C-alpha positions in Angstrom: 11.8 208.7 19.0 8.3 210.1 19.3 5.6 210.9 16.7 3.3 213.9 16.4 0.3 211.7 16.6 1.4 210.5 20.1 1.6 214.1 21.3 -1.6 215.7 19.9 -4.4 215.7 22.3 -2.2 215.0 25.4 -3.0 217.1 28.5 -0.7 220.0 29.5 -0.1 220.6 33.2 1.5 223.6 34.9 4.1 223.4 37.8 1.3 222.8 40.3 -0.2 220.0 38.3 -3.2 222.0 37.2 -4.4 221.1 33.7 -4.4 224.2 31.4 -5.5 222.5 28.2 -4.4 219.9 25.6 -1.8 219.9 22.9 -3.2 221.0 19.5 0.0 221.6 17.5 3.7 222.2 17.5 5.6 225.1 16.0 9.0 224.7 14.3 11.6 227.2 13.0 12.1 226.4 9.3 15.6 227.7 8.8 17.4 224.5 10.0 18.2 221.2 8.4 16.3 219.3 11.2 14.3 222.2 12.8 13.7 222.5 16.5 10.3 222.6 18.0 10.0 226.3 19.2 6.4 226.7 20.1 3.6 224.7 21.8 0.0 225.3 20.7 -2.5 224.6 23.4 -6.3 224.4 23.3 -7.3 225.9 26.6 -10.6 226.1 28.4 -13.5 226.8 26.1 -11.4 225.8 23.1 -9.4 229.0 23.5 -6.2 228.7 21.3 -3.0 229.5 23.2 0.7 229.7 22.0 3.7 229.5 24.3 7.4 229.1 23.9 8.6 225.5 24.0 12.1 226.3 25.2 11.0 228.8 27.9 8.1 226.9 29.5 8.2 223.1 28.7 9.8 221.1 31.5 9.2 217.5 30.3 7.1 215.5 27.9 6.2 211.9 27.0 3.5 210.0 25.2 1.0 210.8 27.9 1.4 214.4 29.0 3.4 217.6 28.9 4.6 219.3 32.0 5.5 223.0 32.3 8.1 224.6 34.5 5.9 227.5 35.7 2.5 227.9 37.2 -0.4 229.0 34.9 -0.4 232.6 36.1 3.3 233.1 35.1 2.8 232.0 31.5 3.2 234.7 28.9 1.6 233.8 25.6 3.3 234.4 22.3 2.6 234.4 18.5 3.8 232.4 15.6 6.9 234.0 14.1 7.4 234.6 10.3 10.0 231.8 10.1 7.8 229.3 11.9 5.1 226.9 10.8 2.7 224.7 12.7 3.4 221.1 11.8 -0.1 219.6 12.2 -1.8 222.5 10.4 0.8 223.0 7.7 2.2 219.5 7.1 -0.1 216.8 8.4 -2.2 215.2 5.7 -0.7 217.6 3.2 1.0 216.8 -0.1 4.8 217.3 -0.2 7.5 216.7 -2.8 10.0 214.0 -1.9 13.0 215.8 -3.5 15.1 212.7 -3.4 12.6 210.4 -5.0 11.1 213.2 -7.2 7.6 212.2 -6.3 4.5 213.6 -4.6 3.5 211.9 -1.3 1.1 212.6 1.5 2.2 213.2 5.1 0.5 210.7 7.4 2.5 211.4 10.5 5.7 213.3 11.6 8.7 211.7 13.3 10.4 213.7 16.1 13.7 213.2 17.8 13.8 213.8 21.6 17.5 214.8 21.6 17.2 215.8 25.3 14.6 215.8 28.0 13.1 219.1 26.8 14.2 219.5 23.2 12.5 218.1 20.1 13.6 218.2 16.5 11.6 217.3 13.4 13.3 214.4 11.6 10.9 213.7 8.8 7.5 212.7 7.5 5.9 209.2 7.7 4.3 208.6 4.3 3.4 205.0 4.7 0.5 203.0 6.1 1.9 202.9 9.6 1.4 206.6 10.0 -2.3 206.2 9.1 -2.7 203.3 11.6 -0.9 205.2 14.3 -3.1 208.3 13.9 -6.1 206.1 14.4 -4.7 204.2 17.4 -1.2 203.2 18.4 -2.6 199.9 19.6 -4.0 199.3 16.1 -0.7 200.0 14.6 1.1 197.5 16.9 -1.6 194.9 16.3 -1.4 195.2 12.5 2.4 195.2 12.5 2.6 192.1 14.6 0.1 190.3 12.4 2.1 191.3 9.3 5.3 190.2 10.9 3.8 186.8 11.7 2.7 186.4 8.1 6.2 187.1 6.9 5.4 190.6 5.4 6.6 193.2 7.9 5.3 196.7 7.4 8.3 199.1 7.4 8.3 202.7 8.2 8.4 205.1 5.2 10.2 208.1 6.5 11.3 211.0 4.3 13.9 213.1 6.0 13.0 216.8 6.4 15.9 218.0 4.3 14.4 216.0 1.3 11.0 217.6 1.7 9.5 220.6 0.0 6.1 221.9 1.2 3.6 222.9 -1.5 0.8 224.4 0.5 2.6 227.6 1.3 4.4 230.2 -0.6 7.8 228.8 -1.3 9.3 232.2 -1.8 8.4 233.3 1.7 8.9 230.0 3.7 12.4 228.4 3.5 12.0 224.9 4.7 15.5 223.7 4.5 19.0 225.1 4.0 20.2 222.1 1.9 17.3 220.8 -0.2 16.9 221.3 -3.9 14.4 223.9 -5.2 12.0 223.4 -8.1 14.3 225.4 -10.3 17.1 222.8 -9.7 15.0 219.9 -10.9 14.7 218.5 -14.4 11.5 219.7 -16.3 10.4 216.1 -16.6 10.5 215.7 -12.8 8.5 218.9 -12.3 5.9 217.7 -14.9 5.6 214.4 -13.1 5.1 216.2 -9.7 2.5 218.6 -11.2 0.5 215.7 -12.6 0.4 213.9 -9.2 -0.7 217.0 -7.3 -4.2 217.9 -6.2 -5.7 220.3 -8.9 -5.8 223.2 -6.4 -2.1 223.0 -5.8 -0.9 222.7 -9.4 -1.2 226.4 -10.1 0.8 227.2 -6.9 3.7 225.1 -8.0 3.5 226.3 -11.6 3.6 229.9 -10.4 7.1 229.3 -8.9 8.7 228.6 -12.3 10.2 231.2 -14.6 9.0 231.4 -18.2 11.7 229.1 -19.6 11.3 226.4 -17.0 7.5 226.6 -17.2 7.6 226.1 -21.0 9.9 223.1 -20.6 7.7 221.6 -17.8 4.5 222.1 -19.9 6.2 220.4 -22.8 6.9 217.4 -20.6 3.3 216.9 -19.4 1.7 213.8 -20.7 -1.8 215.2 -20.4 -2.5 217.9 -23.1 -5.7 219.0 -21.3 -3.8 219.5 -18.1 -1.2 221.6 -19.9 -4.0 223.7 -21.5 -5.6 224.2 -18.0 -2.4 225.4 -16.5 -1.8 227.9 -19.3 -5.4 229.0 -19.2 -5.1 229.8 -15.6 -2.2 232.2 -16.2 -2.4 235.9 -17.1 -2.4 236.6 -20.8 1.0 238.2 -20.9 2.6 235.4 -18.8 0.9 232.7 -20.9 2.1 234.3 -24.1 5.7 234.4 -22.9 5.5 230.7 -22.0 4.3 229.9 -25.5 7.1 231.9 -27.0 9.6 229.9 -25.0 8.3 226.6 -26.3 9.3 225.0 -29.5 6.8 225.9 -32.3 5.5 222.3 -32.7 4.8 222.0 -29.0 3.3 225.5 -28.8 1.0 224.7 -31.7 -0.1 221.5 -30.0 -0.9 223.4 -26.8 -2.7 226.3 -28.6 -4.9 223.7 -30.4 -6.2 222.6 -26.9 -7.2 226.1 -25.9 -10.5 227.9 -26.5 -10.5 229.8 -29.9 -10.8 233.2 -28.3 -8.1 232.5 -25.7 -5.8 231.1 -28.4 -6.3 234.2 -30.6 -5.6 236.5 -27.7 -2.3 234.7 -26.7 -1.1 234.6 -30.3 -1.8 238.3 -30.8 0.5 239.1 -27.9 3.4 237.0 -29.3 6.2 238.3 -31.6 5.6 238.2 -35.3 8.2 235.4 -35.9 6.9 233.1 -33.1 3.2 233.7 -34.1 3.9 233.0 -37.8 5.7 229.7 -36.9 2.8 228.5 -34.7 0.0 229.5 -37.1 1.8 227.8 -40.0 1.9 224.5 -38.1 -1.8 224.9 -37.0 -2.7 225.0 -40.7 -1.9 221.3 -41.0 -4.3 218.6 -40.0 -3.9 217.0 -36.6 -1.9 213.7 -36.4 0.1 214.6 -39.5 3.8 215.2 -40.1 3.2 218.9 -40.7 1.6 219.2 -37.2 4.5 217.7 -35.3 7.5 218.9 -37.3 9.8 221.7 -36.1 11.0 224.5 -38.4 14.3 224.8 -36.5 16.8 223.0 -38.7 20.1 223.8 -40.3 20.2 224.2 -44.1 23.2 225.3 -46.2 23.9 225.6 -49.9 24.8 222.5 -51.7 28.0 224.2 -52.8 29.1 224.9 -49.2 32.1 223.2 -47.5 32.5 221.5 -44.1 34.0 224.8 -42.8 30.9 226.7 -43.9 28.6 224.3 -42.2 30.6 224.5 -38.9 30.5 228.3 -39.1 26.7 228.2 -39.5 26.4 225.9 -36.5 28.5 228.2 -34.3 26.2 231.1 -35.2 23.0 229.4 -34.0 21.2 231.1 -31.2 21.2 229.5 -27.7 18.3 227.2 -27.2 18.1 226.2 -30.9 16.6 222.8 -31.6 19.1 220.0 -31.1 21.0 219.6 -34.4 21.4 216.0 -35.8 21.9 216.7 -39.5 22.9 219.5 -41.9 20.6 219.7 -44.9 21.8 220.8 -48.3 19.5 222.9 -50.6 19.9 224.3 -54.1 19.3 227.8 -55.2 15.5 227.3 -55.1 15.7 225.9 -51.6 15.0 222.3 -52.7 16.5 219.5 -50.6 19.4 217.9 -52.4 21.2 216.0 -49.6 21.8 215.3 -45.9 25.1 215.3 -44.0 25.6 214.0 -40.5 27.4 215.8 -37.7 30.0 212.9 -37.5 31.0 213.5 -41.1 31.5 217.2 -40.4 33.8 216.3 -37.5 35.8 213.7 -39.4 36.6 215.7 -42.6 38.8 218.6 -43.4 37.1 222.0 -43.4 37.7 222.5 -47.2 35.8 219.3 -48.1 32.7 220.0 -50.2 29.5 218.9 -48.4 28.2 217.5 -51.7 30.8 214.8 -51.6 29.7 213.7 -48.1 26.0 214.0 -48.5 23.3 211.3 -48.9 21.8 212.6 -52.1 18.5 210.7 -51.9 17.4 211.1 -48.3 14.3 209.6 -46.9 11.6 212.2 -46.6 8.0 212.7 -45.6 5.1 214.8 -46.8 3.4 217.2 -44.4 0.1 215.4 -44.9 1.6 212.0 -44.0 0.1 210.3 -40.9 2.3 210.9 -37.9 2.3 207.2 -36.9 3.6 206.3 -40.4 6.3 209.0 -40.0 7.3 207.5 -36.6 7.6 204.1 -38.2 9.8 205.4 -41.0 12.1 207.0 -38.5 12.3 203.7 -36.6 12.8 201.7 -39.8 15.8 203.7 -41.1 17.2 204.4 -37.6 17.0 208.2 -38.2 17.4 211.0 -35.6 15.3 213.3 -37.7 13.2 213.1 -40.9 12.9 216.0 -43.3 9.4 217.0 -44.3 9.2 218.4 -47.9 6.4 219.7 -50.1 5.5 218.5 -53.6 8.4 220.5 -55.1 10.8 219.0 -52.6 11.3 222.3 -50.7 12.2 221.4 -47.1 9.5 222.7 -44.7 10.8 221.2 -41.4 11.9 218.1 -39.7 10.3 215.5 -37.4 12.8 214.6 -34.6 13.2 211.2 -33.0 11.9 212.5 -29.7 8.6 213.6 -31.3 8.5 210.2 -33.1 8.9 208.4 -29.7 6.0 210.5 -28.3 3.8 209.6 -31.2 4.6 205.9 -30.8 3.9 206.1 -27.1 0.6 207.8 -27.7 -0.4 205.2 -30.3 0.6 202.4 -28.0 -1.4 203.8 -25.1 -4.4 204.2 -27.4 -4.1 200.6 -28.5 -3.9 199.5 -24.9 -7.0 201.5 -24.1 -8.9 199.9 -27.1 -7.7 196.5 -26.0 -8.9 197.1 -22.5 -5.5 196.5 -20.9 -4.6 198.0 -17.5 -0.8 197.8 -18.2 0.9 201.0 -17.2 -2.1 202.2 -15.3 -1.8 203.1 -11.7 -3.7 201.0 -9.1 -5.8 204.1 -8.2 -6.8 204.5 -11.9 -7.6 200.8 -12.2 -10.0 201.2 -9.2 -8.3 198.6 -7.0 -9.1 194.9 -6.9 -12.8 195.3 -7.6 -12.2 197.5 -10.5 -9.7 195.1 -12.1 -12.1 192.2 -11.6 -15.0 194.0 -13.2 -12.7 194.9 -16.1 -11.2 191.5 -16.7 -14.1 189.3 -15.7 -16.9 191.6 -16.8 -19.1 188.8 -17.9 -19.7 187.8 -14.3 -21.5 191.0 -13.6 -23.7 190.6 -16.7 -24.4 187.0 -15.7 -25.7 188.1 -12.3 -27.9 190.7 -14.0 -29.1 188.3 -16.6 -29.9 185.6 -13.9 -32.0 188.0 -11.9 -34.0 189.0 -15.0 -34.5 185.3 -15.9 -35.8 184.6 -12.4 -38.1 187.6 -12.6 -39.4 186.5 -16.0 -39.9 182.9 -14.9 -41.7 184.0 -11.8 -44.0 186.4 -13.6 -45.0 183.9 -16.4 -44.9 180.5 -14.7 -44.7 181.3 -11.0 -41.5 179.1 -10.8 -38.5 181.4 -10.0 -36.1 178.4 -9.9 -36.9 177.7 -13.5 -35.4 181.1 -14.4 -32.3 180.3 -12.4 -31.9 176.9 -14.2 -32.2 178.7 -17.5 -29.5 181.2 -16.5 -27.0 178.3 -16.0 -26.4 178.4 -19.8 -26.0 182.2 -19.9 -22.1 182.2 -19.3 -21.7 180.3 -22.5 -23.3 183.2 -24.4 -21.5 185.9 -22.4 -18.0 184.4 -22.8 -18.7 184.0 -26.5 -19.8 187.6 -26.9 -16.7 188.7 -24.9 -14.4 186.7 -27.1 -16.1 188.0 -30.2 -15.6 191.6 -29.1 -12.0 190.9 -28.3 -11.5 189.4 -31.7 -12.9 192.5 -33.4 -10.7 194.7 -31.3 -7.6 192.6 -32.0 -8.4 192.6 -35.7 -8.6 196.4 -35.7 -5.3 196.7 -33.8 -3.4 194.2 -35.8 -4.0 195.7 -39.2 -4.3 199.3 -40.4 -7.4 199.8 -42.5 -5.3 200.4 -45.6 -3.2 197.3 -45.2 -3.4 194.6 -47.9 -3.8 192.0 -45.2 -6.5 193.9 -43.3 -9.8 192.0 -43.3 -12.6 193.7 -45.2 -16.0 194.1 -43.5 -17.6 191.7 -46.0 -14.8 189.1 -45.3 -15.1 189.6 -41.6 -18.9 189.2 -41.8 -18.6 186.0 -43.9 -16.2 184.6 -41.4 -18.6 185.4 -38.6 -21.4 183.6 -40.5 -19.3 180.6 -41.0 -18.2 180.4 -37.4 -21.8 180.9 -36.2 -23.0 178.0 -38.4 -20.3 175.7 -37.1 -21.1 176.7 -33.6 -24.8 176.2 -34.1 -24.2 172.6 -35.5 -21.9 171.8 -32.6 -24.5 173.2 -30.1 -27.3 171.1 -31.6 -25.3 168.0 -31.5 -24.3 168.6 -27.9 -27.9 169.3 -26.8 -29.1 166.2 -28.6 -26.5 164.1 -26.9 -27.4 165.6 -23.5 -31.1 165.0 -24.1 -30.3 161.4 -25.1 -28.3 160.8 -22.0 -31.0 162.1 -19.8 -33.7 160.1 -21.5 -31.6 156.9 -21.2 -31.1 157.6 -17.5 -34.8 158.2 -17.0 -35.7 154.9 -18.8 -33.2 153.0 -16.8 -34.7 154.1 -13.6 -37.1 152.2 -11.3 -40.7 152.4 -12.7 -41.9 152.1 -9.2 -40.7 155.7 -8.5 -43.9 156.8 -10.3 -44.9 159.3 -12.9 -44.1 162.4 -10.8 -40.4 161.8 -10.9 -40.5 161.3 -14.6 -42.4 164.5 -15.1 -39.8 166.3 -12.8 -37.0 165.0 -14.9 -38.7 166.0 -18.1 -39.4 169.5 -16.7 -35.8 170.0 -15.6 -34.5 168.7 -19.0 -36.8 171.0 -20.9 -35.7 174.1 -18.9 -32.0 173.3 -19.2 -32.3 172.6 -22.9 -34.3 175.8 -23.4 -31.5 177.7 -21.7 -28.8 176.2 -23.9 -30.9 176.8 -27.0 -31.2 180.5 -26.0 -27.4 180.6 -25.3 -26.7 179.0 -28.7 -28.9 181.5 -30.6 -27.3 184.4 -28.7 -23.9 183.2 -29.7 -25.0 183.1 -33.3 -26.2 186.7 -33.0 -22.9 187.7 -31.4 -20.9 186.3 -34.3 -23.2 188.0 -36.9 -22.9 191.4 -35.2 -19.0 191.2 -35.0 -18.6 193.3 -38.2 -20.5 196.1 -36.7 -18.0 196.5 -33.9 -15.1 196.4 -36.3 -16.8 199.0 -38.5 -17.4 201.2 -35.4 -13.8 201.0 -34.4 -12.5 201.9 -37.8 -15.0 204.8 -38.1 -14.0 206.3 -34.8 -10.3 205.8 -35.6 -10.7 207.7 -38.9 -12.5 210.5 -36.9 -9.7 210.7 -34.4 -11.9 209.6 -31.5 -10.6 207.5 -28.7 -12.4 204.2 -28.1 -12.3 202.1 -24.9 -12.0 198.4 -25.4 -13.7 197.9 -22.0 -16.7 199.9 -23.2 -16.8 197.9 -26.4 -16.8 194.6 -24.5 -19.5 195.9 -22.1 -21.7 196.8 -25.1 -21.2 193.3 -26.6 -22.1 191.7 -23.2 -25.1 193.9 -22.7 -26.4 193.0 -26.2 -25.9 189.3 -25.5 -27.7 189.5 -22.1 -30.6 191.3 -23.7 -30.9 188.8 -26.5 -30.7 185.9 -24.1 -33.3 187.3 -21.8 -35.6 188.1 -24.8 -35.3 184.5 -26.0 -36.1 183.2 -22.5 -39.1 185.5 -22.3 -40.3 184.1 -25.7 -39.7 180.5 -24.5 -41.6 180.9 -21.2 -44.4 182.8 -22.9 -44.7 180.0 -25.5 -44.8 177.3 -22.8 -47.5 179.1 -20.9 -49.5 179.7 -24.0 
């Protein structure tokens, strides 16, 4: 086996041993499961690019050089054929789709099979760290692999076979990479959406353009990022974008249209059919995050005088692609909801059985203005597959399906995690690696370093003793950890209770609790400081009087500085407790406005306030001592 990285840059010699250039690339024919190398790209004298036939001219090759079977003057140069690609140019360091794992990866190296002395075939792509190390230096790869092996954590190759690869940089309609691999159209829309989300932004449109209207609509619906979906649709021509919206369920299309610019949304809606446009605009009339916004108007309703046979006939007449049916809803002559019948009951009863005898006559319903999270909780509470949405007169307007409820609960869960500052479910790249995680989880360390520097600057400017500032900063972690805990407590209180819950703490109650805790903390802090001061005084009095006055003054000075630091920390903690209601109020206000809030940002704000208060108290303390 040999790798592309081991061939690139190697010298190329003719039959007489004369060097004609160095290897710059290899060409392959793409119409095979494991394609043969068909062309050799050479960088000749003066960086002149040359292309020659591999089969016709290459005599032998290894990791050090390539030898030709003719002299330089007998070489006839060729061109890349339509069914050929250059592996280094078109594959190396490019993103590909692993069709077996349904994921996007980056090609770090390419593995070749030397099936004979002169023939090479492309086996697959190396997408692991070994490919990166090998491209830097084969010796580095061997060194790192041996070290990892010695530590009991060997680094394995990560090879994706060529027949499981799909190249995204080129036009898939013109370049057939494999005779046996799946195409994008064969994949599930959720897999396509996952691949699109992982691609570089410049490649997303290229992949999306390969999908027909129906598949594009389904893939857009599966995207987790609404802004990304809006960007993809915005990048399409008006007619194509309008067709995609028409293929989507009305609730999904309404959600997407709400993310578009007003003028763009109006343009796309005007190009749609009257029925589709009316369904979308009706949903857009409801407020965001309500049942009316997420309900679908595709449901089956029959007269409350109908029989099982009538309901089955109605189901058989539904158009292809109709929203999945879970229940049949019974309505009276004025279209008011009177009952619900499950599909199982239709299948287990005679066709002449009246539906009214099978129906649940007082079904659980929702109002179109109900909060979508509460609707999702109702569906979970009663184990429903769909929840009817009715107006004040009990006319059925639509249904919220269980899959929409699951999406709502997932969104709410992710928002709660964001507010709580959790990194669960977040990729390592998004977390920023080890340093990013440390700054998030142990944020107070950063503010301690900043606060310590400022204390030293203040002490040096006012007293000329920089070490005094460092001694004062010893107490700063107490204030910072307390501020961090206070912010977390406010966040957890917000997450644990909805604002309208009977058990939810009021701002006044939360404030009083903060005052009570701060008073207790202040008393404990005073007692601790008095105890420390007493211990130090006792130690100083028990010392040897012969040591002189200088040592006593030094002890008094250090004691005063340390106690000043802990006094500043104690007062800062009291301020943190007293300001806790402000953070809870801000969280609730932003939640009512529908704005997202980062728990990490909230904690950082609390730590910044604590640091500023502590430094301000230190400044006052040193200024008073100088005065």
